[in-house]
C-alpha positions, 0 to 999 in steps of 0.5 A, a space after each residue: 590681439 588681432 586688428 582688422 588692419 592686419 594683412 593675410 599673407 596667404 591669398 584665398 583659394 580661387 573658387 572652382 569653375 564648376 562643381 567638379 573642382 570641389 575636390 573631396 578626400 578619396 578615403 580616410 587613409 588616402 591623401 588623395 583629393 579627387 573631383 566628386 564625379 569620376 570620368 568612366 573611360 570605358 568608351 575612350 578608344 576604338 577597339 570596341 566599335 564593332 561590339 556596340 559598346 561605345 568607341 571614340 577615336 583619339 581626337 575625340 577622346 582628347 577633346 573629352 579629356 580636355 573638357 573634363 580637365 578644364 572643368 576641374 575633373 581629376 578622377 578617371 576611371 580606366 583599366 587595361 581591359 577597356 578598349 583592349 588597353 587603348 583607353 589607358 594608352 590614349 589617356 597616358 598620351 593625353 597626359 603626357 602631351 598636356 604636361 600633367 603626367 
């Protein structure tokens, strides 16, 4: 029998700052919860600047990653061929600098 006077020992989860914080299961076979919108990292880095395919220096890349993370984002699409590996390098350095690696 429960009473209205009982105290729940677990605090409710805080509401996310933005809809990016409403995580979803990536797939039924993966125990990973991700933000509903992935950040495409093809423009993070500066190696493609001469090809007109988007480019960001390290400082701008870190600002973008900070804003995405602070809004609740945790799902970044990157690959070694993006910006000739600069995208992955900048993301790794950003994660290490923020202590989230």
